[in-house]
Backbone as JSON, one array per atom type, in Angstrom:
{
  "sequence": "XXXXXXXXXXXXXXXXXXXXXXXXXXXXXXXXXXXXXXXXXXXXXXXXXXXXXXXXXXXXXXXXXXXXXXXXXXXXXXXXXXXXXXXXXXXXXXXXXXXXXXXXXXXXXXXXXXXXXXXXXXXXXXXXXXXXXXXXXXXXXXXXXXXXXXXXXXXXXXXXXXXXXXXXXXXXXXXXXXXXXXXXXXXXXXXXXXXXXXXXXXXXXXXXXXXXXXXXXXXXXXXXXXXXXXXXXXXXXXXXXXXXXXXXXXXXXXXXXXXXXXXXXXXXXXXXX",
  "N": [[-78.68, -23.91, -23.43], [-79.23, -21.88, -20.45], [-77.7, -23.11, -17.5], [-79.33, -25.07, -15.07], [-80.78, -25.91, -11.84], [-82.91, -27.67, -12.13], [-82.33, -29.21, -14.39], [-80.23, -30.68, -13.42], [-81.47, -32.45, -11.73], [-82.73, -34.11, -13.41], [-85.29, -33.53, -14.19], [-87.53, -31.49, -16.18], [-86.29, -28.24, -16.93], [-87.82, -25.07, -16.13], [-89.71, -22.56, -17.8], [-91.13, -19.32, -18.17], [-93.06, -17.39, -20.27], [-94.12, -14.28, -21.29], [-96.62, -12.51, -23.23], [-96.98, -14.43, -25.21], [-98.55, -15.28, -27.3], [-98.09, -14.74, -29.94], [-95.65, -13.78, -32.47], [-92.43, -12.79, -31.27], [-92.67, -13.77, -28.65], [-94.16, -16.16, -29.0], [-92.35, -17.54, -30.59], [-90.22, -17.84, -28.78], [-91.52, -19.51, -26.9], [-92.04, -21.89, -28.37], [-89.44, -22.63, -29.14], [-88.13, -22.98, -26.67], [-89.65, -25.05, -25.6], [-88.99, -27.09, -27.39], [-86.35, -27.3, -26.68], [-86.5, -28.63, -24.33], [-87.71, -27.49, -22.12], [-90.23, -27.04, -19.6], [-92.8, -25.14, -20.35], [-94.52, -22.25, -19.43], [-96.99, -20.31, -20.78], [-98.05, -17.01, -21.3], [-100.66, -14.79, -21.96], [-103.36, -12.74, -23.32], [-105.23, -14.04, -24.92], [-106.88, -16.99, -24.85], [-107.45, -18.9, -26.82], [-105.45, -18.55, -28.76], [-103.18, -19.02, -27.24], [-103.57, -21.7, -26.62], [-103.21, -22.84, -29.12], [-100.48, -22.34, -29.52], [-99.43, -23.81, -27.39], [-100.23, -26.4, -28.12], [-98.73, -26.73, -30.45], [-96.19, -26.7, -29.32], [-96.29, -29.01, -27.76], [-96.59, -30.89, -29.75], [-94.09, -30.97, -30.82], [-92.74, -32.42, -29.02], [-92.39, -31.1, -26.68], [-93.29, -29.54, -23.51], [-96.02, -27.73, -22.35], [-97.95, -25.22, -20.72], [-100.89, -23.23, -20.24], [-101.52, -19.87, -19.29], [-103.82, -17.58, -18.82], [-103.93, -14.13, -18.96], [-104.33, -10.63, -18.62], [-101.93, -8.42, -18.55], [-101.99, -5.72, -18.16], [-103.85, -5.28, -16.32], [-104.12, -4.69, -12.91], [-104.89, -6.62, -11.0], [-104.7, -9.03, -12.44], [-101.98, -9.0, -13.09], [-100.86, -9.13, -10.54], [-101.65, -11.7, -9.88], [-100.2, -13.32, -11.72], [-97.63, -12.57, -10.97], [-97.62, -13.67, -8.44], [-97.66, -16.41, -9.04], [-95.13, -16.63, -10.24], [-93.44, -15.87, -8.14], [-93.96, -17.86, -6.27], [-93.12, -20.22, -7.5], [-90.41, -19.84, -8.87], [-89.33, -19.58, -12.23], [-86.78, -21.26, -14.19], [-86.05, -19.77, -16.35], [-87.19, -16.64, -17.21], [-89.06, -14.89, -19.52], [-89.74, -11.76, -20.29], [-91.74, -10.63, -22.4], [-94.12, -9.41, -23.15], [-95.73, -6.6, -24.53], [-96.51, -3.44, -26.15], [-96.81, -0.98, -28.79], [-97.46, 2.48, -29.59], [-98.26, 4.75, -32.2], [-97.81, 7.97, -33.54], [-98.38, 11.56, -33.4], [-97.67, 12.71, -30.22], [-99.34, 14.51, -28.82], [-101.78, 14.01, -29.92], [-102.56, 11.48, -29.29], [-104.36, 8.94, -27.43], [-104.47, 9.48, -24.05], [-105.05, 7.59, -22.07], [-104.52, 5.18, -23.31], [-101.77, 5.48, -23.71], [-100.9, 5.43, -21.07], [-101.62, 2.82, -20.41], [-99.85, 1.49, -22.04], [-97.43, 2.05, -20.75], [-97.91, 0.72, -18.36], [-97.89, -1.97, -19.2], [-95.43, -2.3, -20.66], [-93.5, -1.44, -18.86], [-94.27, -1.49, -15.99], [-95.38, -4.1, -15.63], [-93.24, -5.7, -16.47], [-91.28, -4.96, -14.59], [-92.51, -5.81, -12.17], [-92.74, -8.61, -12.52], [-90.08, -9.34, -12.85], [-89.13, -8.64, -10.31], [-90.61, -10.45, -8.81], [-89.51, -12.88, -9.59], [-86.79, -12.85, -8.91], [-85.94, -13.24, -6.05], [-86.28, -16.06, -5.55], [-84.68, -17.16, -7.57], [-82.2, -16.16, -6.8], [-81.91, -17.41, -4.35], [-81.47, -20.07, -5.07], [-79.24, -19.74, -6.57], [-79.15, -19.62, -9.36], [-80.49, -18.97, -12.61], [-82.29, -17.07, -15.13], [-83.24, -14.07, -16.79], [-84.89, -12.67, -19.5], [-85.45, -9.62, -20.79], [-87.47, -8.18, -23.05], [-86.65, -5.71, -25.18], [-85.91, -3.1, -27.41], [-84.42, -1.79, -30.44], [-85.24, 0.72, -30.49], [-84.8, 1.71, -27.99], [-82.42, 3.05, -27.9], [-82.46, 5.62, -28.83], [-84.33, 8.72, -28.89], [-87.8, 8.57, -29.86], [-89.49, 10.17, -32.02], [-92.93, 10.52, -32.8], [-93.32, 8.08, -31.83], [-93.09, 8.14, -29.22], [-93.71, 7.36, -26.5], [-93.4, 4.58, -26.55], [-90.63, 4.24, -27.28], [-89.49, 5.47, -25.07], [-90.32, 3.78, -22.99], [-88.85, 1.51, -23.63], [-86.24, 2.42, -23.42], [-86.2, 2.68, -20.68], [-86.41, -0.05, -19.98], [-83.93, -1.04, -20.88], [-82.1, 0.45, -19.27], [-82.9, -0.33, -16.68], [-82.47, -3.12, -16.81], [-79.69, -3.29, -17.27], [-78.77, -2.11, -14.91], [-79.74, -3.91, -12.95], [-78.28, -6.12, -13.72], [-75.72, -5.59, -12.77], [-76.16, -5.57, -10.03], [-76.61, -8.25, -9.7], [-74.23, -9.47, -10.18], [-72.0, -12.16, -9.96], [-73.82, -13.79, -8.7], [-74.91, -15.96, -9.97], [-77.24, -15.62, -11.29], [-78.65, -14.29, -14.21], [-79.32, -11.53, -16.37], [-80.84, -10.15, -19.29], [-81.15, -7.63, -21.76], [-82.98, -7.72, -24.52], [-82.79, -6.5, -27.71], [-84.36, -6.19, -30.37], [-84.63, -5.22, -33.86], [-86.57, -4.29, -36.66], [-88.96, -6.71, -36.83], [-90.67, -9.51, -38.11], [-93.65, -9.57, -37.09], [-96.9, -9.29, -35.46], [-96.77, -6.84, -34.33], [-96.35, -4.35, -35.69], [-98.7, -4.04, -37.19], [-100.63, -3.88, -35.17], [-99.82, -1.52, -33.95], [-100.41, 0.28, -35.88], [-98.64, 0.82, -37.95], [-97.42, 1.49, -41.13], [-95.79, -0.7, -43.07], [-94.92, -0.75, -45.63], [-93.11, 1.05, -46.67], [-90.6, 0.27, -45.95], [-87.54, -1.39, -46.56], [-87.04, -4.86, -47.5], [-84.73, -6.07, -46.55], [-84.14, -5.2, -43.98], [-85.57, -6.59, -42.17], [-86.09, -9.12, -39.65], [-86.75, -12.53, -38.75], [-88.93, -13.75, -36.13], [-87.9, -16.12, -35.07], [-85.16, -15.99, -35.66], [-84.44, -13.86, -34.07], [-84.89, -14.94, -31.51], [-83.01, -17.05, -31.55], [-80.64, -15.52, -31.57], [-80.86, -14.23, -29.09], [-80.78, -16.37, -27.2], [-78.27, -17.43, -27.74], [-76.67, -15.25, -27.03], [-77.31, -15.14, -24.34], [-76.1, -17.44, -23.39], [-73.5, -16.58, -23.6], [-73.46, -14.75, -21.65], [-74.11, -12.1, -22.22], [-75.25, -8.88, -21.58], [-76.69, -6.94, -22.98], [-78.34, -7.54, -25.89], [-78.3, -7.16, -29.28], [-79.81, -8.18, -31.98], [-78.71, -8.98, -35.3], [-76.58, -7.65, -37.75], [-76.86, -5.15, -39.05], [-78.57, -3.8, -37.3], [-76.92, -3.66, -35.05], [-74.91, -1.96, -35.98], [-76.4, 0.37, -36.38], [-77.28, 1.0, -33.74], [-74.82, 1.42, -32.55], [-73.92, 3.7, -33.85], [-75.67, 5.63, -32.87], [-74.6, 6.22, -30.46], [-72.39, 7.81, -30.91], [-72.98, 9.85, -32.65], [-74.0, 13.29, -32.64], [-76.6, 14.23, -30.34], [-78.6, 15.96, -31.24], [-78.62, 15.5, -33.96], [-79.33, 12.82, -34.01], [-81.94, 12.99, -32.97], [-83.18, 14.45, -35.01], [-82.92, 12.79, -37.28], [-84.35, 10.57, -36.34], [-86.85, 11.74, -36.22], [-87.39, 12.18, -38.93], [-87.57, 9.54, -39.83], [-89.72, 8.7, -38.23], [-91.81, 10.2, -39.3], [-92.35, 8.83, -41.58], [-94.07, 6.92, -40.81], [-96.51, 8.12, -40.71], [-98.56, 7.96, -42.79], [-100.06, 5.79, -41.99], [-101.62, 6.56, -39.92], [-104.19, 7.51, -39.99], [-107.15, 7.76, -38.33], [-106.14, 6.32, -36.24], [-106.0, 5.38, -32.82]],
  "CA": [[-79.31, -22.86, -22.65], [-78.63, -21.65, -19.15], [-77.64, -24.26, -16.61], [-80.33, -24.9, -14.02], [-80.89, -27.04, -10.92], [-83.89, -28.64, -12.62], [-81.69, -30.14, -15.3], [-79.38, -31.55, -12.62], [-82.3, -33.46, -11.11], [-83.31, -34.95, -14.44], [-86.6, -33.04, -14.59], [-87.45, -30.39, -17.13], [-86.21, -26.86, -16.43], [-89.07, -24.38, -16.35], [-89.65, -21.21, -18.36], [-92.39, -18.59, -18.29], [-92.95, -16.41, -21.35], [-95.29, -13.42, -21.42], [-96.85, -12.09, -24.6], [-96.55, -15.62, -25.94], [-99.55, -15.74, -28.26], [-97.65, -14.47, -31.31], [-94.39, -13.08, -32.63], [-91.23, -13.21, -30.55], [-93.07, -14.59, -27.51], [-94.5, -17.5, -29.48], [-91.11, -18.17, -31.03], [-89.53, -18.26, -27.55], [-92.23, -20.64, -26.31], [-91.82, -23.1, -29.18], [-88.02, -23.01, -29.09], [-87.8, -23.48, -25.34], [-90.28, -26.36, -25.46], [-88.15, -28.04, -28.13], [-85.09, -27.46, -25.94], [-86.71, -29.45, -23.14], [-88.3, -26.74, -21.01], [-91.65, -26.99, -19.28], [-93.04, -23.73, -20.63], [-95.8, -21.61, -19.12], [-97.14, -19.2, -21.72], [-98.98, -16.03, -20.75], [-101.18, -13.74, -22.84], [-104.78, -12.51, -23.08], [-106.08, -14.89, -25.76], [-106.76, -18.41, -24.54], [-107.45, -19.7, -28.04], [-104.13, -18.48, -29.4], [-102.23, -19.71, -26.36], [-103.77, -23.14, -26.77], [-102.58, -23.22, -30.39], [-99.03, -22.36, -29.3], [-99.15, -24.93, -26.5], [-100.38, -27.63, -28.89], [-97.56, -26.82, -31.32], [-95.06, -27.06, -28.47], [-96.43, -30.42, -27.38], [-96.4, -31.71, -30.95], [-92.66, -31.09, -31.06], [-92.17, -33.18, -27.93], [-92.21, -30.24, -25.52], [-94.34, -29.48, -22.5], [-96.47, -26.34, -22.23], [-99.22, -24.95, -20.06], [-101.44, -21.92, -20.59], [-101.95, -18.99, -18.21], [-104.47, -16.44, -19.46], [-103.89, -12.93, -18.12], [-104.08, -9.31, -19.21], [-100.96, -7.87, -17.61], [-102.26, -4.31, -17.88], [-104.75, -5.29, -15.16], [-103.38, -4.85, -11.66], [-105.22, -7.89, -10.35], [-104.13, -10.12, -13.23], [-100.53, -8.94, -12.93], [-100.55, -9.64, -9.2], [-101.82, -13.15, -9.92], [-99.05, -13.93, -12.41], [-96.46, -12.35, -10.11], [-97.7, -14.67, -7.37], [-97.23, -17.69, -9.61], [-93.68, -16.56, -10.45], [-92.77, -15.83, -6.84], [-94.14, -19.15, -5.59], [-92.3, -21.22, -8.19], [-89.63, -19.07, -9.85], [-88.85, -20.41, -13.34], [-85.35, -21.19, -14.5], [-85.93, -18.69, -17.32], [-88.35, -15.77, -17.37], [-88.98, -14.02, -20.7], [-90.69, -10.66, -20.23], [-91.89, -10.2, -23.79], [-95.37, -8.68, -23.38], [-95.59, -5.16, -24.73], [-97.07, -2.91, -27.39], [-96.4, 0.38, -29.11], [-98.41, 3.39, -30.21], [-97.59, 5.59, -33.19], [-98.5, 9.21, -33.86], [-97.99, 12.73, -32.63], [-98.05, 12.42, -28.84], [-100.45, 15.38, -28.41], [-103.03, 13.52, -30.53], [-102.82, 10.1, -28.87], [-105.22, 8.73, -26.28], [-103.6, 9.38, -22.86], [-105.31, 6.34, -21.34], [-103.79, 4.13, -24.01], [-100.35, 5.69, -23.41], [-100.67, 4.93, -19.7], [-101.7, 1.37, -20.49], [-98.57, 1.07, -22.65], [-96.42, 2.11, -19.69], [-98.19, -0.35, -17.4], [-97.46, -3.26, -19.73], [-94.02, -2.33, -21.06], [-92.62, -1.11, -17.74], [-94.69, -1.96, -14.67], [-95.5, -5.56, -15.61], [-91.88, -6.25, -16.55], [-90.62, -4.75, -13.3], [-93.13, -6.64, -11.14], [-92.41, -10.02, -12.72], [-88.66, -9.48, -12.53], [-89.01, -8.61, -8.85], [-91.18, -11.68, -8.28], [-88.66, -14.02, -9.9], [-85.4, -12.79, -8.45], [-85.59, -13.86, -4.76], [-86.14, -17.5, -5.67], [-83.49, -17.44, -8.39], [-81.01, -15.87, -5.99], [-81.82, -18.43, -3.3], [-80.87, -21.29, -5.62], [-77.99, -19.38, -7.23], [-79.22, -19.88, -10.79], [-81.69, -18.48, -13.28], [-82.05, -16.03, -16.13], [-84.39, -13.26, -17.21], [-84.74, -11.93, -20.74], [-86.38, -8.5, -20.9], [-87.5, -7.83, -24.46], [-86.61, -4.27, -25.38], [-85.99, -2.71, -28.82], [-83.39, -0.82, -30.82], [-85.81, 2.03, -30.18], [-84.34, 2.15, -26.68], [-81.14, 3.74, -27.99], [-82.63, 7.0, -29.26], [-85.72, 9.16, -28.75], [-88.61, 8.13, -30.98], [-90.59, 11.05, -32.42], [-94.1, 9.82, -33.31], [-93.27, 6.77, -31.2], [-92.37, 8.66, -28.05], [-93.89, 6.57, -25.28], [-92.8, 3.26, -26.74], [-89.17, 4.33, -27.18], [-89.14, 5.81, -23.68], [-90.45, 2.58, -22.15], [-87.76, 0.58, -23.92], [-85.04, 2.99, -22.79], [-86.31, 2.28, -19.26], [-86.1, -1.48, -19.89], [-82.47, -1.2, -21.0], [-81.43, 0.98, -18.08], [-83.27, -1.21, -15.57], [-81.81, -4.42, -16.96], [-78.25, -3.13, -17.06], [-78.55, -1.86, -13.48], [-79.95, -5.16, -12.23], [-77.19, -7.06, -14.04], [-74.59, -5.33, -11.87], [-76.56, -6.03, -8.7], [-76.6, -9.71, -9.69], [-72.89, -9.97, -10.51], [-71.47, -13.2, -9.09], [-74.89, -14.51, -8.01], [-75.37, -17.09, -10.76], [-78.46, -15.21, -11.98], [-78.26, -13.42, -15.32], [-80.4, -10.81, -17.04], [-80.51, -9.67, -20.64], [-82.05, -6.76, -22.51], [-83.0, -8.14, -25.92], [-83.15, -5.29, -28.45], [-84.53, -6.45, -31.8], [-85.09, -4.16, -34.74], [-87.8, -4.66, -37.35], [-89.18, -8.15, -36.77], [-91.95, -9.8, -38.76], [-94.66, -9.98, -36.12], [-98.11, -8.48, -35.55], [-96.57, -5.59, -33.6], [-96.53, -3.18, -36.55], [-100.12, -3.91, -37.53], [-101.36, -3.42, -33.98], [-99.45, -0.14, -33.67], [-100.83, 1.13, -36.97], [-97.47, 1.2, -38.72], [-97.4, 1.06, -42.52], [-94.45, -1.24, -43.29], [-94.63, -0.82, -47.07], [-92.01, 1.94, -47.02], [-89.35, -0.22, -45.4], [-86.98, -2.45, -47.4], [-87.15, -6.21, -46.94], [-83.48, -6.55, -45.94], [-83.99, -4.78, -42.59], [-86.44, -7.4, -41.32], [-85.66, -10.41, -39.14], [-87.83, -13.39, -38.3], [-88.92, -13.96, -34.68], [-87.03, -17.25, -34.73], [-83.78, -15.52, -35.69], [-84.26, -13.02, -32.87], [-84.78, -15.85, -30.37], [-81.71, -17.7, -31.65], [-79.61, -14.56, -31.15], [-81.01, -13.99, -27.66], [-80.32, -17.51, -26.41], [-76.82, -17.52, -27.91], [-76.08, -14.19, -26.22], [-77.48, -15.5, -22.93], [-75.04, -18.4, -23.07], [-72.26, -15.81, -23.47], [-73.68, -13.81, -20.54], [-74.19, -10.73, -22.71], [-76.35, -8.19, -20.92], [-77.47, -6.28, -24.03], [-78.27, -8.3, -27.14], [-78.91, -6.5, -30.44], [-79.7, -9.14, -33.09], [-78.58, -8.44, -36.64], [-75.42, -6.76, -37.93], [-77.33, -3.8, -39.37], [-79.08, -3.19, -36.07], [-75.79, -3.34, -34.18], [-74.26, -0.76, -36.53], [-77.28, 1.5, -36.12], [-77.25, 1.37, -32.33], [-73.49, 1.93, -32.24], [-73.83, 5.06, -34.36], [-76.41, 6.56, -32.04], [-73.77, 6.59, -29.31], [-71.31, 8.72, -31.28], [-73.53, 10.98, -33.4], [-74.63, 14.28, -31.74], [-78.0, 13.93, -30.03], [-79.48, 16.77, -32.08], [-78.72, 14.8, -35.25], [-80.1, 11.59, -33.76], [-83.35, 13.37, -32.86], [-83.69, 14.87, -36.32], [-83.04, 11.6, -38.13], [-85.47, 9.79, -35.8], [-88.07, 12.42, -36.62], [-87.61, 11.9, -40.35], [-88.04, 8.15, -39.92], [-91.04, 8.64, -37.62], [-92.81, 10.78, -40.2], [-92.7, 7.85, -42.61], [-95.16, 6.12, -40.29], [-97.74, 8.89, -40.62], [-99.67, 7.54, -43.64], [-100.84, 4.73, -41.36], [-102.2, 7.06, -38.68], [-105.57, 7.96, -40.13], [-108.1, 7.03, -37.48], [-105.47, 5.56, -35.18], [-106.22, 5.91, -31.48]],
  "C": [[-78.65, -22.76, -21.29], [-78.71, -22.91, -18.29], [-78.62, -24.04, -15.47], [-80.37, -26.11, -13.12], [-81.86, -28.09, -11.42], [-83.25, -29.67, -13.53], [-80.79, -31.11, -14.56], [-80.2, -32.71, -12.05], [-82.95, -34.38, -12.13], [-84.7, -34.54, -14.85], [-86.42, -31.88, -15.56], [-87.2, -29.06, -16.42], [-87.49, -26.14, -16.83], [-88.84, -22.97, -16.89], [-91.05, -20.62, -18.35], [-92.18, -17.47, -19.29], [-94.23, -15.6, -21.41], [-95.42, -12.93, -22.87], [-96.57, -13.21, -25.58], [-97.52, -16.07, -27.02], [-99.16, -15.5, -29.7], [-96.23, -13.93, -31.28], [-93.23, -13.67, -31.86], [-91.59, -14.09, -29.36], [-93.41, -16.01, -27.91], [-93.27, -18.24, -29.93], [-90.28, -18.64, -29.84], [-90.2, -19.53, -26.99], [-91.95, -21.93, -27.06], [-90.37, -23.57, -29.09], [-87.67, -23.6, -27.73], [-88.43, -24.85, -25.09], [-89.46, -27.42, -26.18], [-86.84, -28.32, -27.4], [-85.27, -28.21, -24.62], [-87.3, -28.74, -21.95], [-89.79, -27.09, -20.84], [-92.02, -25.51, -19.35], [-94.44, -23.32, -20.2], [-95.92, -20.38, -19.99], [-98.31, -18.32, -21.27], [-99.38, -15.03, -21.83], [-102.68, -13.62, -22.56], [-105.68, -13.52, -23.78], [-105.88, -16.37, -25.46], [-106.64, -19.24, -25.81], [-106.08, -19.71, -28.7], [-103.07, -19.16, -28.55], [-102.35, -21.22, -26.51], [-103.15, -23.64, -28.07], [-101.06, -23.33, -30.22], [-98.65, -23.56, -28.43], [-99.23, -26.26, -27.25], [-99.2, -27.82, -29.83], [-96.33, -27.23, -30.53], [-95.1, -28.53, -28.09], [-96.18, -31.34, -28.57], [-94.93, -31.92, -31.27], [-91.95, -31.85, -29.94], [-91.96, -32.37, -26.67], [-93.38, -30.33, -24.56], [-94.72, -28.03, -22.3], [-97.79, -26.28, -21.5], [-99.6, -23.5, -20.28], [-101.85, -21.16, -19.33], [-102.51, -17.72, -18.85], [-104.48, -15.25, -18.51], [-103.64, -11.7, -18.96], [-103.19, -8.56, -18.23], [-101.08, -6.36, -17.43], [-103.23, -4.16, -16.71], [-103.95, -5.54, -13.9], [-103.63, -6.18, -11.0], [-104.62, -9.07, -11.11], [-102.61, -10.17, -13.09], [-100.12, -9.49, -11.57], [-100.67, -11.16, -9.16], [-100.65, -13.85, -10.58], [-97.78, -13.75, -11.58], [-96.44, -13.35, -8.95], [-97.27, -16.04, -7.83], [-95.71, -17.72, -9.74], [-92.94, -16.59, -9.12], [-92.84, -17.17, -6.13], [-93.26, -20.23, -6.18], [-91.49, -20.52, -9.27], [-89.11, -19.96, -10.97], [-87.34, -20.34, -13.46], [-85.07, -20.06, -15.49], [-87.25, -17.94, -17.41], [-88.11, -14.9, -18.6], [-90.09, -12.99, -20.61], [-90.82, -10.06, -21.63], [-93.12, -9.33, -24.02], [-95.13, -7.19, -23.52], [-96.3, -4.73, -26.0], [-96.61, -1.48, -27.59], [-97.55, 1.18, -29.69], [-97.63, 4.34, -31.11], [-98.45, 6.81, -33.48], [-97.94, 10.36, -33.08], [-98.53, 12.59, -31.2], [-99.27, 13.25, -28.41], [-101.79, 14.91, -28.94], [-103.42, 12.13, -30.06], [-103.68, 10.06, -27.61], [-104.35, 8.57, -25.02], [-103.83, 8.11, -22.06], [-104.57, 5.18, -21.98], [-102.28, 4.25, -23.77], [-100.01, 5.18, -22.01], [-100.71, 3.41, -19.66], [-100.41, 0.79, -21.06], [-97.46, 1.05, -21.6], [-96.65, 0.99, -18.67], [-97.69, -1.7, -17.91], [-95.96, -3.31, -19.97], [-93.07, -2.14, -19.9], [-93.05, -1.79, -16.45], [-94.77, -3.49, -14.62], [-94.12, -6.21, -15.63], [-91.16, -6.11, -15.21], [-91.18, -5.69, -12.23], [-92.75, -8.1, -11.3], [-90.92, -10.29, -12.48], [-88.46, -9.54, -11.02], [-89.55, -9.9, -8.23], [-90.24, -12.86, -8.47], [-87.33, -14.03, -9.16], [-85.13, -13.43, -7.08], [-85.39, -15.37, -4.85], [-84.94, -17.9, -6.5], [-82.22, -17.23, -7.57], [-80.82, -16.93, -4.9], [-81.19, -19.71, -3.82], [-79.59, -21.0, -6.39], [-77.96, -19.64, -8.71], [-80.52, -19.34, -11.34], [-81.34, -17.39, -14.26], [-83.36, -15.34, -16.46], [-84.03, -12.55, -18.5], [-85.84, -10.87, -20.77], [-86.36, -8.01, -22.35], [-87.66, -6.32, -24.61], [-86.72, -3.99, -26.88], [-84.79, -1.85, -29.15], [-83.92, 0.59, -30.64], [-85.39, 2.57, -28.83], [-83.13, 3.07, -26.76], [-81.26, 5.18, -28.47], [-84.07, 7.42, -29.0], [-86.49, 8.78, -30.0], [-89.74, 9.09, -31.3], [-91.67, 10.27, -33.14], [-94.19, 8.38, -32.79], [-92.73, 6.97, -29.79], [-92.49, 7.77, -26.83], [-93.24, 5.21, -25.4], [-91.28, 3.31, -26.58], [-88.73, 4.63, -25.76], [-89.27, 4.59, -22.78], [-89.3, 1.61, -22.4], [-86.42, 1.11, -23.42], [-85.03, 2.64, -21.3], [-85.92, 0.82, -19.1], [-84.59, -1.71, -19.96], [-81.76, -0.74, -19.74], [-81.68, 0.09, -16.87], [-82.5, -2.52, -15.64], [-80.31, -4.31, -16.73], [-77.94, -2.88, -15.6], [-78.67, -3.15, -12.68], [-78.81, -6.14, -12.49], [-75.99, -6.85, -13.12], [-74.92, -5.76, -10.45], [-76.43, -7.55, -8.58], [-75.22, -10.31, -9.96], [-72.42, -10.99, -9.48], [-72.53, -14.05, -8.41], [-75.3, -15.8, -8.7], [-76.66, -16.8, -11.5], [-78.08, -14.17, -13.03], [-79.48, -12.77, -15.94], [-79.9, -10.29, -18.38], [-81.57, -8.7, -21.13], [-81.92, -7.15, -23.98], [-83.58, -7.01, -26.76], [-83.27, -5.57, -29.94], [-84.88, -5.18, -32.56], [-86.4, -4.58, -35.38], [-87.9, -6.18, -37.43], [-90.57, -8.45, -37.33], [-92.91, -10.44, -37.77], [-95.91, -9.14, -36.35], [-97.95, -7.11, -34.9], [-96.88, -4.38, -34.46], [-98.0, -2.97, -36.89], [-100.91, -3.36, -36.35], [-101.05, -1.97, -33.66], [-99.91, 0.81, -34.76], [-99.71, 1.61, -37.85], [-97.57, 0.63, -40.13], [-95.98, 0.61, -42.85], [-94.04, -1.23, -44.76], [-93.42, 0.01, -47.46], [-90.64, 1.44, -46.57], [-88.83, -1.41, -46.19], [-86.96, -3.8, -46.7], [-85.89, -6.62, -46.17], [-83.34, -6.16, -44.47], [-84.75, -5.68, -41.63], [-85.75, -8.69, -40.87], [-86.9, -11.23, -38.77], [-87.79, -13.48, -36.78], [-87.98, -15.07, -34.26], [-85.57, -16.85, -34.71], [-83.47, -14.65, -34.48], [-84.08, -13.9, -31.64], [-83.44, -16.58, -30.39], [-80.6, -16.79, -31.14], [-79.66, -14.33, -29.65], [-80.43, -15.14, -26.84], [-78.81, -17.71, -26.55], [-76.12, -16.46, -27.06], [-76.2, -14.49, -24.73], [-76.43, -16.52, -22.51], [-73.7, -17.7, -22.88], [-72.34, -14.8, -22.34], [-73.65, -12.36, -21.0], [-75.43, -10.06, -22.13], [-77.26, -7.51, -21.94], [-77.25, -7.04, -25.32], [-79.02, -7.54, -28.22], [-78.77, -7.46, -31.62], [-79.56, -8.43, -34.44], [-77.45, -7.44, -36.78], [-75.85, -5.33, -38.21], [-77.85, -3.08, -38.15], [-77.95, -2.81, -35.12], [-75.04, -2.09, -34.67], [-75.09, 0.48, -36.2], [-77.21, 1.95, -34.67], [-75.88, 1.9, -31.92], [-73.36, 3.38, -32.68], [-74.55, 6.06, -33.48], [-75.61, 7.0, -30.82], [-72.69, 7.6, -29.63], [-71.79, 9.94, -32.07], [-74.15, 11.97, -32.42], [-76.12, 14.02, -31.56], [-78.96, 14.73, -30.89], [-79.68, 16.12, -33.44], [-79.55, 13.54, -35.1], [-81.59, 11.92, -33.69], [-83.94, 13.71, -34.22], [-83.9, 13.67, -37.25], [-84.21, 10.74, -37.65], [-86.8, 10.41, -36.19], [-88.41, 12.17, -38.08], [-88.16, 10.5, -40.54], [-89.46, 8.05, -39.38], [-92.12, 9.18, -38.53], [-93.2, 9.81, -41.31], [-93.82, 6.93, -42.14], [-96.51, 6.8, -40.49], [-98.85, 8.48, -41.58], [-100.57, 6.49, -42.99], [-101.68, 5.25, -40.2], [-103.64, 7.51, -38.8], [-106.51, 7.11, -39.3], [-107.44, 6.26, -36.37], [-105.74, 6.21, -33.83], [-105.36, 5.14, -30.49]]
}
């Protein structure tokens, strides 16, 4: 993993992972604990966080729980304060969710909440971590994005837009940090076997098994790319081909194809809010 002053002193390097109660966040927490990090895991569910922390400790790692709903301004300010006071060696901004459906039919309050979590919380925690990382000349931030960032997402409009923001923000910050010893990454997984699809109301039955990755494989790819100082990490050969094509195919075609794919989600939308 990334080199850190903590490892030089013989103590555990520290990591903070948001959205750590399941999926990619939980996989990051367990892997980092096994790698010797003191991991702080953040999510809304104390019970689930305690399960992840116990699993991390059982593997010889060290983990502590921080319960917070990052869509709440007060809770976000509290976590940002923790990060600013003791900036971790590695920050993983994983918390996020998606909504699926025709935008005109979705709950606007829920769409705004999605932006607060996927964009505002990520920005605030990145801002909280950077001064301390820059002061010591070391540190890393992984901002979990999506292959959805590379094209508009009809029937998934707000989610794809938030992830496009994450990519642009991360790439911009990476240039500001050039030569500082601090590194940032936009991690852009494709279909990953987590609870994300269920929570978004996505029917996954129409999608072939070969397109899916495990959360653990996504984390492996992210950490390997971070060692190589890659700013944008797209795990999986198929996902890399897909994202490369979106850069050369006319945007009108990209929009149309995205719309066709988005419509395949619609059977799952009955009653979705």
